[in-house]
PDB file of N, CA, C, O and CB in Angstrom:
ATOM      1  N   MET A   1       0.833  -1.184   0.000  1.00  0.00           N
ATOM      2  CA  MET A   1       0.000   0.000   0.000  1.00  0.00           C
ATOM      3  C   MET A   1       0.887   1.261   0.000  1.00  0.00           C
ATOM      4  O   MET A   1       0.607   2.225  -0.713  1.00  0.00           O
ATOM      5  CB  MET A   1      -0.952  -0.009   1.224  1.00  0.00           C
ATOM      6  N   MET A   2       1.955   1.237   0.808  1.00  0.00           N
ATOM      7  CA  MET A   2       2.834   2.415   0.863  1.00  0.00           C
ATOM      8  C   MET A   2       3.516   2.666  -0.483  1.00  0.00           C
ATOM      9  O   MET A   2       3.711   3.816  -0.876  1.00  0.00           O
ATOM     10  CB  MET A   2       3.896   2.237   1.962  1.00  0.00           C
ATOM     11  N   ASP A   3       3.876   1.598  -1.182  1.00  0.00           N
ATOM     12  CA  ASP A   3       4.493   1.769  -2.503  1.00  0.00           C
ATOM     13  C   ASP A   3       3.518   2.419  -3.480  1.00  0.00           C
ATOM     14  O   ASP A   3       3.911   3.247  -4.301  1.00  0.00           O
ATOM     15  CB  ASP A   3       4.967   0.415  -3.056  1.00  0.00           C
ATOM     16  N   GLU A   4       2.260   2.043  -3.387  1.00  0.00           N
ATOM     17  CA  GLU A   4       1.244   2.641  -4.263  1.00  0.00           C
ATOM     18  C   GLU A   4       1.052   4.121  -3.930  1.00  0.00           C
ATOM     19  O   GLU A   4       0.954   4.955  -4.830  1.00  0.00           O
ATOM     20  CB  GLU A   4      -0.100   1.886  -4.132  1.00  0.00           C
ATOM     21  N   VAL A   5       1.000   4.440  -2.648  1.00  0.00           N
ATOM     22  CA  VAL A   5       0.878   5.843  -2.230  1.00  0.00           C
ATOM     23  C   VAL A   5       2.085   6.638  -2.718  1.00  0.00           C
ATOM     24  O   VAL A   5       1.941   7.759  -3.204  1.00  0.00           O
ATOM     25  CB  VAL A   5       0.749   5.951  -0.687  1.00  0.00           C
ATOM     26  N   LYS A   6       3.273   6.056  -2.587  1.00  0.00           N
ATOM     27  CA  LYS A   6       4.500   6.709  -3.047  1.00  0.00           C
ATOM     28  C   LYS A   6       4.429   7.002  -4.540  1.00  0.00           C
ATOM     29  O   LYS A   6       4.752   8.110  -4.968  1.00  0.00           O
ATOM     30  CB  LYS A   6       5.726   5.834  -2.739  1.00  0.00           C
ATOM     31  N   LEU A   7       4.013   6.034  -5.326  1.00  0.00           N
ATOM     32  CA  LEU A   7       3.904   6.232  -6.774  1.00  0.00           C
ATOM     33  C   LEU A   7       2.881   7.315  -7.110  1.00  0.00           C
ATOM     34  O   LEU A   7       3.104   8.127  -8.008  1.00  0.00           O
ATOM     35  CB  LEU A   7       3.520   4.919  -7.463  1.00  0.00           C
ATOM     36  N   LEU A   8       1.773   7.326  -6.395  1.00  0.00           N
ATOM     37  CA  LEU A   8       0.751   8.342  -6.654  1.00  0.00           C
ATOM     38  C   LEU A   8       1.240   9.734  -6.265  1.00  0.00           C
ATOM     39  O   LEU A   8       0.943  10.714  -6.949  1.00  0.00           O
ATOM     40  CB  LEU A   8      -0.534   8.008  -5.893  1.00  0.00           C
ATOM     41  N   LEU A   9       1.989   9.822  -5.169  1.00  0.00           N
ATOM     42  CA  LEU A   9       2.567  11.116  -4.781  1.00  0.00           C
ATOM     43  C   LEU A   9       3.591  11.585  -5.807  1.00  0.00           C
ATOM     44  O   LEU A   9       3.633  12.766  -6.152  1.00  0.00           O
ATOM     45  CB  LEU A   9       3.221  11.020  -3.391  1.00  0.00           C
ATOM     46  N   GLN A  10       4.414  10.665  -6.293  1.00  0.00           N
ATOM     47  CA  GLN A  10       5.388  11.027  -7.317  1.00  0.00           C
ATOM     48  C   GLN A  10       4.684  11.538  -8.572  1.00  0.00           C
ATOM     49  O   GLN A  10       5.136  12.497  -9.198  1.00  0.00           O
ATOM     50  CB  GLN A  10       6.283   9.824  -7.660  1.00  0.00           C
ATOM     51  N   TYR A  11       3.591  10.902  -8.931  1.00  0.00           N
ATOM     52  CA  TYR A  11       2.826  11.359 -10.089  1.00  0.00           C
ATOM     53  C   TYR A  11       2.215  12.737  -9.824  1.00  0.00           C
ATOM     54  O   TYR A  11       2.290  13.627 -10.671  1.00  0.00           O
ATOM     55  CB  TYR A  11       1.721  10.343 -10.440  1.00  0.00           C
ATOM     56  N   ALA A  12       1.618  12.908  -8.658  1.00  0.00           N
ATOM     57  CA  ALA A  12       0.954  14.178  -8.335  1.00  0.00           C
ATOM     58  C   ALA A  12       1.931  15.349  -8.322  1.00  0.00           C
ATOM     59  O   ALA A  12       1.594  16.453  -8.751  1.00  0.00           O
ATOM     60  CB  ALA A  12       0.260  14.077  -6.983  1.00  0.00           C
ATOM     61  N   PHE A  13       3.146  15.102  -7.825  1.00  0.00           N
ATOM     62  CA  PHE A  13       4.132  16.180  -7.727  1.00  0.00           C
ATOM     63  C   PHE A  13       5.143  16.152  -8.868  1.00  0.00           C
ATOM     64  O   PHE A  13       6.122  16.899  -8.868  1.00  0.00           O
ATOM     65  CB  PHE A  13       4.862  16.093  -6.402  1.00  0.00           C
ATOM     66  N   GLN A  14       4.891  15.279  -9.839  1.00  0.00           N
ATOM     67  CA  GLN A  14       5.741  15.175 -11.038  1.00  0.00           C
ATOM     68  C   GLN A  14       7.219  15.048 -10.675  1.00  0.00           C
ATOM     69  O   GLN A  14       8.057  15.823 -11.135  1.00  0.00           O
ATOM     70  CB  GLN A  14       5.535  16.396 -11.941  1.00  0.00           C
ATOM     71  N   THR A  15       7.515  14.057  -9.846  1.00  0.00           N
ATOM     72  CA  THR A  15       8.891  13.805  -9.426  1.00  0.00           C
ATOM     73  C   THR A  15       9.219  12.330  -9.574  1.00  0.00           C
ATOM     74  O   THR A  15       8.332  11.477  -9.534  1.00  0.00           O
ATOM     75  CB  THR A  15       9.114  14.260  -7.973  1.00  0.00           C
ATOM     76  N   GLU A  16      10.488  12.041  -9.744  1.00  0.00           N
ATOM     77  CA  GLU A  16      10.963  10.666  -9.748  1.00  0.00           C
ATOM     78  C   GLU A  16      11.851  10.401  -8.539  1.00  0.00           C
ATOM     79  O   GLU A  16      12.544   9.386  -8.476  1.00  0.00           O
ATOM     80  CB  GLU A  16      11.722  10.364 -11.042  1.00  0.00           C
ATOM     81  N   ASN A  17      11.824  11.333  -7.572  1.00  0.00           N
ATOM     82  CA  ASN A  17      12.646  11.213  -6.378  1.00  0.00           C
ATOM     83  C   ASN A  17      12.275   9.942  -5.612  1.00  0.00           C
ATOM     84  O   ASN A  17      11.117   9.745  -5.247  1.00  0.00           O
ATOM     85  CB  ASN A  17      12.484  12.457  -5.479  1.00  0.00           C
ATOM     86  N   ALA A  18      13.263   9.088  -5.374  1.00  0.00           N
ATOM     87  CA  ALA A  18      13.022   7.817  -4.686  1.00  0.00           C
ATOM     88  C   ALA A  18      12.622   8.003  -3.229  1.00  0.00           C
ATOM     89  O   ALA A  18      12.062   7.094  -2.616  1.00  0.00           O
ATOM     90  CB  ALA A  18      14.255   6.950  -4.761  1.00  0.00           C
ATOM     91  N   PHE A  19      12.908   9.174  -2.674  1.00  0.00           N
ATOM     92  CA  PHE A  19      12.599   9.417  -1.263  1.00  0.00           C
ATOM     93  C   PHE A  19      11.254  10.121  -1.080  1.00  0.00           C
ATOM     94  O   PHE A  19      11.042  10.776  -0.059  1.00  0.00           O
ATOM     95  CB  PHE A  19      13.704  10.246  -0.624  1.00  0.00           C
ATOM     96  N   THR A  20      10.364  10.002  -2.024  1.00  0.00           N
ATOM     97  CA  THR A  20       9.025  10.567  -1.885  1.00  0.00           C
ATOM     98  C   THR A  20       8.254   9.722  -0.870  1.00  0.00           C
ATOM     99  O   THR A  20       8.098   8.513  -1.040  1.00  0.00           O
ATOM    100  CB  THR A  20       8.278  10.614  -3.267  1.00  0.00           C
ATOM    101  N   ILE A  21       7.773  10.387   0.195  1.00  0.00           N
ATOM    102  CA  ILE A  21       7.056   9.660   1.242  1.00  0.00           C
ATOM    103  C   ILE A  21       5.848  10.461   1.705  1.00  0.00           C
ATOM    104  O   ILE A  21       5.794  11.681   1.553  1.00  0.00           O
ATOM    105  CB  ILE A  21       7.988   9.357   2.433  1.00  0.00           C
ATOM    106  N   ALA A  22       4.900   9.763   2.264  1.00  0.00           N
ATOM    107  CA  ALA A  22       3.755  10.405   2.896  1.00  0.00           C
ATOM    108  C   ALA A  22       4.067  10.525   4.388  1.00  0.00           C
ATOM    109  O   ALA A  22       4.545   9.574   5.006  1.00  0.00           O
ATOM    110  CB  ALA A  22       2.422   9.595   2.645  1.00  0.00           C
ATOM    111  N   VAL A  23       3.796  11.689   4.957  1.00  0.00           N
ATOM    112  CA  VAL A  23       4.050  11.906   6.373  1.00  0.00           C
ATOM    113  C   VAL A  23       2.722  12.186   7.056  1.00  0.00           C
ATOM    114  O   VAL A  23       2.016  13.129   6.700  1.00  0.00           O
ATOM    115  CB  VAL A  23       5.056  13.076   6.598  1.00  0.00           C
ATOM    116  N   SER A  24       2.393  11.373   8.025  1.00  0.00           N
ATOM    117  CA  SER A  24       1.179  11.585   8.796  1.00  0.00           C
ATOM    118  C   SER A  24       1.531  12.472   9.984  1.00  0.00           C
ATOM    119  O   SER A  24       2.123  12.021  10.964  1.00  0.00           O
ATOM    120  CB  SER A  24       0.552  10.228   9.263  1.00  0.00           C
ATOM    121  N   ALA A  25       1.151  13.753   9.873  1.00  0.00           N
ATOM    122  CA  ALA A  25       1.520  14.722  10.910  1.00  0.00           C
ATOM    123  C   ALA A  25       0.624  15.944  10.782  1.00  0.00           C
ATOM    124  O   ALA A  25      -0.056  16.116   9.770  1.00  0.00           O
ATOM    125  CB  ALA A  25       3.024  15.127  10.799  1.00  0.00           C
ATOM    126  N   PRO A  26       0.622  16.792  11.803  1.00  0.00           N
ATOM    127  CA  PRO A  26      -0.182  18.024  11.705  1.00  0.00           C
ATOM    128  C   PRO A  26       0.433  19.000  10.705  1.00  0.00           C
ATOM    129  O   PRO A  26       1.564  18.819  10.254  1.00  0.00           O
ATOM    130  CB  PRO A  26      -0.309  18.699  13.087  1.00  0.00           C
ATOM    131  N   CYS A  27      -0.310  20.005  10.378  1.00  0.00           N
ATOM    132  CA  CYS A  27       0.101  21.012   9.394  1.00  0.00           C
ATOM    133  C   CYS A  27       1.447  21.628   9.729  1.00  0.00           C
ATOM    134  O   CYS A  27       2.259  21.854   8.832  1.00  0.00           O
ATOM    135  CB  CYS A  27      -0.942  22.103   9.296  1.00  0.00           C
ATOM    136  N   SER A  28       1.698  21.901  10.992  1.00  0.00           N
ATOM    137  CA  SER A  28       2.960  22.548  11.363  1.00  0.00           C
ATOM    138  C   SER A  28       4.156  21.671  11.010  1.00  0.00           C
ATOM    139  O   SER A  28       5.233  22.202  10.738  1.00  0.00           O
ATOM    140  CB  SER A  28       2.974  22.871  12.860  1.00  0.00           C
ATOM    141  N   ALA A  29       4.005  20.348  11.004  1.00  0.00           N
ATOM    142  CA  ALA A  29       5.097  19.462  10.603  1.00  0.00           C
ATOM    143  C   ALA A  29       5.396  19.630   9.118  1.00  0.00           C
ATOM    144  O   ALA A  29       6.557  19.599   8.710  1.00  0.00           O
ATOM    145  CB  ALA A  29       4.750  17.992  10.916  1.00  0.00           C
ATOM    146  N   GLY A  30       4.365  19.808   8.316  1.00  0.00           N
ATOM    147  CA  GLY A  30       4.562  20.056   6.895  1.00  0.00           C
ATOM    148  C   GLY A  30       5.258  21.378   6.651  1.00  0.00           C
ATOM    149  O   GLY A  30       6.134  21.475   5.791  1.00  0.00           O
ATOM    150  N   MET A  31       4.874  22.392   7.400  1.00  0.00           N
ATOM    151  CA  MET A  31       5.513  23.702   7.263  1.00  0.00           C
ATOM    152  C   MET A  31       6.970  23.618   7.683  1.00  0.00           C
ATOM    153  O   MET A  31       7.835  24.206   7.034  1.00  0.00           O
ATOM    154  CB  MET A  31       4.774  24.763   8.103  1.00  0.00           C
ATOM    155  N   GLU A  32       7.252  22.900   8.753  1.00  0.00           N
ATOM    156  CA  GLU A  32       8.634  22.751   9.205  1.00  0.00           C
ATOM    157  C   GLU A  32       9.455  21.977   8.187  1.00  0.00           C
ATOM    158  O   GLU A  32      10.607  22.327   7.933  1.00  0.00           O
ATOM    159  CB  GLU A  32       8.683  22.049  10.563  1.00  0.00           C
ATOM    160  N   ALA A  33       8.884  20.932   7.602  1.00  0.00           N
ATOM    161  CA  ALA A  33       9.594  20.167   6.579  1.00  0.00           C
ATOM    162  C   ALA A  33       9.945  21.058   5.396  1.00  0.00           C
ATOM    163  O   ALA A  33      11.036  20.954   4.835  1.00  0.00           O
ATOM    164  CB  ALA A  33       8.750  18.971   6.111  1.00  0.00           C
ATOM    165  N   CYS A  34       9.031  21.922   5.025  1.00  0.00           N
ATOM    166  CA  CYS A  34       9.294  22.865   3.933  1.00  0.00           C
ATOM    167  C   CYS A  34      10.442  23.792   4.299  1.00  0.00           C
ATOM    168  O   CYS A  34      11.355  23.993   3.498  1.00  0.00           O
ATOM    169  CB  CYS A  34       8.030  23.687   3.604  1.00  0.00           C
ATOM    170  N   PHE A  35      10.408  24.353   5.486  1.00  0.00           N
ATOM    171  CA  PHE A  35      11.465  25.269   5.920  1.00  0.00           C
ATOM    172  C   PHE A  35      12.831  24.596   5.914  1.00  0.00           C
ATOM    173  O   PHE A  35      13.783  25.148   5.362  1.00  0.00           O
ATOM    174  CB  PHE A  35      11.161  25.805   7.314  1.00  0.00           C
ATOM    175  N   VAL A  36      12.945  23.431   6.506  1.00  0.00           N
ATOM    176  CA  VAL A  36      14.265  22.807   6.631  1.00  0.00           C
ATOM    177  C   VAL A  36      14.801  22.320   5.297  1.00  0.00           C
ATOM    178  O   VAL A  36      16.005  22.097   5.166  1.00  0.00           O
ATOM    179  CB  VAL A  36      14.203  21.650   7.603  1.00  0.00           C
ATOM    180  N   ASN A  37      13.941  22.151   4.308  1.00  0.00           N
ATOM    181  CA  ASN A  37      14.394  21.746   2.985  1.00  0.00           C
ATOM    182  C   ASN A  37      14.679  22.920   2.057  1.00  0.00           C
ATOM    183  O   ASN A  37      15.381  22.755   1.059  1.00  0.00           O
ATOM    184  CB  ASN A  37      13.375  20.856   2.359  1.00  0.00           C
ATOM    185  N   LEU A  38      14.153  24.090   2.361  1.00  0.00           N
ATOM    186  CA  LEU A  38      14.323  25.237   1.468  1.00  0.00           C
ATOM    187  C   LEU A  38      15.221  26.335   2.020  1.00  0.00           C
ATOM    188  O   LEU A  38      15.828  27.074   1.244  1.00  0.00           O
ATOM    189  CB  LEU A  38      12.995  25.816   1.155  1.00  0.00           C
ATOM    190  N   VAL A  39      15.319  26.460   3.331  1.00  0.00           N
ATOM    191  CA  VAL A  39      16.053  27.561   3.949  1.00  0.00           C
ATOM    192  C   VAL A  39      17.449  27.096   4.350  1.00  0.00           C
ATOM    193  O   VAL A  39      17.618  26.021   4.925  1.00  0.00           O
ATOM    194  CB  VAL A  39      15.290  28.106   5.179  1.00  0.00           C
ATOM    195  N   THR A  40      18.444  27.920   4.040  1.00  0.00           N
ATOM    196  CA  THR A  40      19.823  27.625   4.429  1.00  0.00           C
ATOM    197  C   THR A  40      20.293  28.678   5.427  1.00  0.00           C
ATOM    198  O   THR A  40      19.662  29.727   5.552  1.00  0.00           O
ATOM    199  CB  THR A  40      20.763  27.585   3.185  1.00  0.00           C
ATOM    200  N   PRO A  41      21.386  28.418   6.139  1.00  0.00           N
ATOM    201  CA  PRO A  41      21.873  29.392   7.121  1.00  0.00           C
ATOM    202  C   PRO A  41      22.205  30.761   6.523  1.00  0.00           C
ATOM    203  O   PRO A  41      22.231  31.751   7.254  1.00  0.00           O
ATOM    204  CB  PRO A  41      23.094  28.845   7.801  1.00  0.00           C
ATOM    205  N   GLN A  42      22.455  30.842   5.227  1.00  0.00           N
ATOM    206  CA  GLN A  42      22.776  32.117   4.593  1.00  0.00           C
ATOM    207  C   GLN A  42      21.538  32.931   4.224  1.00  0.00           C
ATOM    208  O   GLN A  42      21.668  34.081   3.803  1.00  0.00           O
ATOM    209  CB  GLN A  42      23.601  31.874   3.360  1.00  0.00           C
ATOM    210  N   ASP A  43      20.357  32.368   4.370  1.00  0.00           N
ATOM    211  CA  ASP A  43      19.119  33.018   3.936  1.00  0.00           C
ATOM    212  C   ASP A  43      18.575  34.005   4.964  1.00  0.00           C
ATOM    213  O   ASP A  43      18.864  33.917   6.158  1.00  0.00           O
ATOM    214  CB  ASP A  43      18.070  31.974   3.638  1.00  0.00           C
ATOM    215  N   THR A  44      17.782  34.941   4.464  1.00  0.00           N
ATOM    216  CA  THR A  44      16.977  35.827   5.304  1.00  0.00           C
ATOM    217  C   THR A  44      15.523  35.492   5.019  1.00  0.00           C
ATOM    218  O   THR A  44      15.106  35.442   3.862  1.00  0.00           O
ATOM    219  CB  THR A  44      17.289  37.357   5.029  1.00  0.00           C
ATOM    220  N   VAL A  45      14.751  35.262   6.076  1.00  0.00           N
ATOM    221  CA  VAL A  45      13.358  34.848   5.940  1.00  0.00           C
ATOM    222  C   VAL A  45      12.458  35.846   6.646  1.00  0.00           C
ATOM    223  O   VAL A  45      12.694  36.190   7.804  1.00  0.00           O
ATOM    224  CB  VAL A  45      13.145  33.429   6.508  1.00  0.00           C
ATOM    225  N   ILE A  46      11.427  36.310   5.953  1.00  0.00           N
ATOM    226  CA  ILE A  46      10.426  37.195   6.556  1.00  0.00           C
ATOM    227  C   ILE A  46       9.295  36.316   7.074  1.00  0.00           C
ATOM    228  O   ILE A  46       8.711  35.536   6.322  1.00  0.00           O
ATOM    229  CB  ILE A  46       9.893  38.268   5.523  1.00  0.00           C
ATOM    230  N   VAL A  47       8.989  36.447   8.366  1.00  0.00           N
ATOM    231  CA  VAL A  47       7.924  35.664   8.972  1.00  0.00           C
ATOM    232  C   VAL A  47       6.909  36.620   9.590  1.00  0.00           C
ATOM    233  O   VAL A  47       7.261  37.490  10.387  1.00  0.00           O
ATOM    234  CB  VAL A  47       8.487  34.677  10.038  1.00  0.00           C
ATOM    235  N   CYS A  48       5.650  36.447   9.212  1.00  0.00           N
ATOM    236  CA  CYS A  48       4.569  37.229   9.822  1.00  0.00           C
ATOM    237  C   CYS A  48       4.123  36.491  11.082  1.00  0.00           C
ATOM    238  O   CYS A  48       3.670  35.348  11.019  1.00  0.00           O
ATOM    239  CB  CYS A  48       3.360  37.437   8.819  1.00  0.00           C
ATOM    240  N   ARG A  49       4.257  37.163  12.229  1.00  0.00           N
ATOM    241  CA  ARG A  49       3.883  36.536  13.497  1.00  0.00           C
ATOM    242  C   ARG A  49       2.485  36.995  13.861  1.00  0.00           C
ATOM    243  O   ARG A  49       2.261  38.160  14.188  1.00  0.00           O
ATOM    244  CB  ARG A  49       4.898  36.886  14.632  1.00  0.00           C
ATOM    245  N   ASN A  50       1.551  36.063  13.799  1.00  0.00           N
ATOM    246  CA  ASN A  50       0.169  36.342  14.151  1.00  0.00           C
ATOM    247  C   ASN A  50      -0.400  35.090  14.812  1.00  0.00           C
ATOM    248  O   ASN A  50      -1.397  34.531  14.356  1.00  0.00           O
ATOM    249  CB  ASN A  50      -0.674  36.761  12.892  1.00  0.00           C
ATOM    250  N   GLY A  51       0.241  34.665  15.879  1.00  0.00           N
ATOM    251  CA  GLY A  51      -0.239  33.486  16.583  1.00  0.00           C
ATOM    252  C   GLY A  51       0.817  32.414  16.690  1.00  0.00           C
ATOM    253  O   GLY A  51       2.007  32.665  16.499  1.00  0.00           O
ATOM    254  N   VAL A  52       0.365  31.221  16.997  1.00  0.00           N
ATOM    255  CA  VAL A  52       1.245  30.111  17.312  1.00  0.00           C
ATOM    256  C   VAL A  52       2.090  29.690  16.111  1.00  0.00           C
ATOM    257  O   VAL A  52       3.285  29.438  16.262  1.00  0.00           O
ATOM    258  CB  VAL A  52       0.433  28.937  17.811  1.00  0.00           C
ATOM    259  N   PHE A  53       1.494  29.608  14.926  1.00  0.00           N
ATOM    260  CA  PHE A  53       2.235  29.118  13.767  1.00  0.00           C
ATOM    261  C   PHE A  53       3.360  30.060  13.378  1.00  0.00           C
ATOM    262  O   PHE A  53       4.442  29.602  13.007  1.00  0.00           O
ATOM    263  CB  PHE A  53       1.302  28.922  12.592  1.00  0.00           C
ATOM    264  N   GLY A  54       3.133  31.356  13.454  1.00  0.00           N
ATOM    265  CA  GLY A  54       4.192  32.315  13.167  1.00  0.00           C
ATOM    266  C   GLY A  54       5.353  32.164  14.138  1.00  0.00           C
ATOM    267  O   GLY A  54       6.516  32.225  13.740  1.00  0.00           O
ATOM    268  N   ALA A  55       5.035  31.969  15.406  1.00  0.00           N
ATOM    269  CA  ALA A  55       6.083  31.777  16.418  1.00  0.00           C
ATOM    270  C   ALA A  55       6.871  30.500  16.141  1.00  0.00           C
ATOM    271  O   ALA A  55       8.088  30.473  16.323  1.00  0.00           O
ATOM    272  CB  ALA A  55       5.467  31.723  17.833  1.00  0.00           C
ATOM    273  N   ARG A  56       6.186  29.443  15.701  1.00  0.00           N
ATOM    274  CA  ARG A  56       6.871  28.193  15.371  1.00  0.00           C
ATOM    275  C   ARG A  56       7.807  28.381  14.184  1.00  0.00           C
ATOM    276  O   ARG A  56       8.913  27.840  14.170  1.00  0.00           O
ATOM    277  CB  ARG A  56       5.854  27.087  15.069  1.00  0.00           C
ATOM    278  N   MET A  57       7.371  29.141  13.199  1.00  0.00           N
ATOM    279  CA  MET A  57       8.216  29.370  12.027  1.00  0.00           C
ATOM    280  C   MET A  57       9.447  30.193  12.395  1.00  0.00           C
ATOM    281  O   MET A  57      10.526  29.975  11.846  1.00  0.00           O
ATOM    282  CB  MET A  57       7.419  30.078  10.921  1.00  0.00           C
ATOM    283  N   ILE A  58       9.291  31.132  13.318  1.00  0.00           N
ATOM    284  CA  ILE A  58      10.453  31.896  13.800  1.00  0.00           C
ATOM    285  C   ILE A  58      11.438  30.952  14.473  1.00  0.00           C
ATOM    286  O   ILE A  58      12.644  31.051  14.248  1.00  0.00           O
ATOM    287  CB  ILE A  58      10.016  33.021  14.788  1.00  0.00           C
ATOM    288  N   ASP A  59      10.939  30.043  15.290  1.00  0.00           N
ATOM    289  CA  ASP A  59      11.800  29.043  15.934  1.00  0.00           C
ATOM    290  C   ASP A  59      12.524  28.187  14.891  1.00  0.00           C
ATOM    291  O   ASP A  59      13.713  27.903  15.034  1.00  0.00           O
ATOM    292  CB  ASP A  59      10.970  28.142  16.870  1.00  0.00           C
ATOM    293  N   ASN A  60      11.807  27.783  13.852  1.00  0.00           N
ATOM    294  CA  ASN A  60      12.413  26.970  12.797  1.00  0.00           C
ATOM    295  C   ASN A  60      13.545  27.708  12.106  1.00  0.00           C
ATOM    296  O   ASN A  60      14.616  27.143  11.887  1.00  0.00           O
ATOM    297  CB  ASN A  60      11.365  26.561  11.775  1.00  0.00           C
ATOM    298  N   VAL A  61      13.315  28.963  11.761  1.00  0.00           N
ATOM    299  CA  VAL A  61      14.345  29.754  11.082  1.00  0.00           C
ATOM    300  C   VAL A  61      15.571  29.901  11.986  1.00  0.00           C
ATOM    301  O   VAL A  61      16.705  29.779  11.525  1.00  0.00           O
ATOM    302  CB  VAL A  61      13.792  31.153  10.684  1.00  0.00           C
ATOM    303  N   ASN A  62      15.340  30.160  13.259  1.00  0.00           N
ATOM    304  CA  ASN A  62      16.456  30.295  14.202  1.00  0.00           C
ATOM    305  C   ASN A  62      17.233  28.989  14.335  1.00  0.00           C
ATOM    306  O   ASN A  62      18.462  29.011  14.396  1.00  0.00           O
ATOM    307  CB  ASN A  62      15.941  30.736  15.575  1.00  0.00           C
ATOM    308  N   ARG A  63      16.538  27.855  14.380  1.00  0.00           N
ATOM    309  CA  ARG A  63      17.217  26.566  14.489  1.00  0.00           C
ATOM    310  C   ARG A  63      18.065  26.264  13.263  1.00  0.00           C
ATOM    311  O   ARG A  63      19.121  25.640  13.369  1.00  0.00           O
ATOM    312  CB  ARG A  63      16.202  25.457  14.696  1.00  0.00           C
ATOM    313  N   ILE A  64      17.603  26.707  12.099  1.00  0.00           N
ATOM    314  CA  ILE A  64      18.367  26.503  10.870  1.00  0.00           C
ATOM    315  C   ILE A  64      19.613  27.388  10.867  1.00  0.00           C
ATOM    316  O   ILE A  64      20.618  27.060  10.237  1.00  0.00           O
ATOM    317  CB  ILE A  64      17.494  26.800   9.631  1.00  0.00           C
ATOM    318  N   GLY A  65      19.532  28.509  11.576  1.00  0.00           N
ATOM    319  CA  GLY A  65      20.660  29.433  11.598  1.00  0.00           C
ATOM    320  C   GLY A  65      20.546  30.566  10.618  1.00  0.00           C
ATOM    321  O   GLY A  65      21.502  31.313  10.414  1.00  0.00           O
ATOM    322  N   ALA A  66      19.379  30.708  10.001  1.00  0.00           N
ATOM    323  CA  ALA A  66      19.146  31.797   9.048  1.00  0.00           C
ATOM    324  C   ALA A  66      18.745  33.054   9.808  1.00  0.00           C
ATOM    325  O   ALA A  66      18.446  33.003  11.001  1.00  0.00           O
ATOM    326  CB  ALA A  66      18.049  31.410   8.011  1.00  0.00           C
ATOM    327  N   LYS A  67      18.742  34.177   9.105  1.00  0.00           N
ATOM    328  CA  LYS A  67      18.319  35.448   9.702  1.00  0.00           C
ATOM    329  C   LYS A  67      16.811  35.573   9.526  1.00  0.00           C
ATOM    330  O   LYS A  67      16.278  35.338   8.441  1.00  0.00           O
ATOM    331  CB  LYS A  67      19.068  36.672   9.051  1.00  0.00           C
ATOM    332  N   VAL A  68      16.134  35.945  10.606  1.00  0.00           N
ATOM    333  CA  VAL A  68      14.682  36.097  10.549  1.00  0.00           C
ATOM    334  C   VAL A  68      14.315  37.568  10.707  1.00  0.00           C
ATOM    335  O   VAL A  68      14.833  38.262  11.581  1.00  0.00           O
ATOM    336  CB  VAL A  68      13.992  35.243  11.643  1.00  0.00           C
ATOM    337  N   VAL A  69      13.414  38.026   9.845  1.00  0.00           N
ATOM    338  CA  VAL A  69      12.831  39.361   9.949  1.00  0.00           C
ATOM    339  C   VAL A  69      11.371  39.141  10.336  1.00  0.00           C
ATOM    340  O   VAL A  69      10.600  38.551   9.580  1.00  0.00           O
ATOM    341  CB  VAL A  69      12.974  40.193   8.589  1.00  0.00           C
ATOM    342  N   VAL A  70      11.006  39.619  11.512  1.00  0.00           N
ATOM    343  CA  VAL A  70       9.662  39.374  12.042  1.00  0.00           C
ATOM    344  C   VAL A  70       8.766  40.564  11.747  1.00  0.00           C
ATOM    345  O   VAL A  70       9.129  41.712  12.005  1.00  0.00           O
ATOM    346  CB  VAL A  70       9.709  39.100  13.563  1.00  0.00           C
ATOM    347  N   VAL A  71       7.593  40.276  11.203  1.00  0.00           N
ATOM    348  CA  VAL A  71       6.557  41.289  11.007  1.00  0.00           C
ATOM    349  C   VAL A  71       5.422  40.916  11.927  1.00  0.00           C
ATOM    350  O   VAL A  71       4.779  39.883  11.741  1.00  0.00           O
ATOM    351  CB  VAL A  71       6.082  41.381   9.502  1.00  0.00           C
ATOM    352  N   ASP A  72       5.165  41.760  12.935  1.00  0.00           N
ATOM    353  CA  ASP A  72       4.080  41.488  13.881  1.00  0.00           C
ATOM    354  C   ASP A  72       2.775  42.065  13.363  1.00  0.00           C
ATOM    355  O   ASP A  72       2.754  43.127  12.740  1.00  0.00           O
ATOM    356  CB  ASP A  72       4.404  42.068  15.271  1.00  0.00           C
ATOM    357  N   SER A  73       1.691  41.356  13.627  1.00  0.00           N
ATOM    358  CA  SER A  73       0.372  41.850  13.233  1.00  0.00           C
ATOM    359  C   SER A  73      -0.038  42.988  14.149  1.00  0.00           C
ATOM    360  O   SER A  73       0.364  43.052  15.311  1.00  0.00           O
ATOM    361  CB  SER A  73      -0.680  40.716  13.270  1.00  0.00           C
ATOM    362  N   ALA A  74      -0.825  43.859  13.617  1.00  0.00           N
ATOM    363  CA  ALA A  74      -1.268  45.006  14.407  1.00  0.00           C
ATOM    364  C   ALA A  74      -2.589  44.743  15.079  1.00  0.00           C
ATOM    365  O   ALA A  74      -3.106  45.609  15.785  1.00  0.00           O
ATOM    366  CB  ALA A  74      -1.375  46.235  13.542  1.00  0.00           C
TER     367      ALA A  74
END
């Protein structure tokens, strides 16, 4: 079943990457996975802080070692 899901995900995202996997996790895990795969320590990231998810993204950027620019909601 997992192999079939993997093949369908590869088709949906038009990739042949052998490490395509489904992750059963809350939304914040998906956002964190995106951050750690796209952001490098040399990057500057703008994060809008308007609640828990914004604070989590700031933590993620700091853990990666990138520079974070925080925009707080009014």
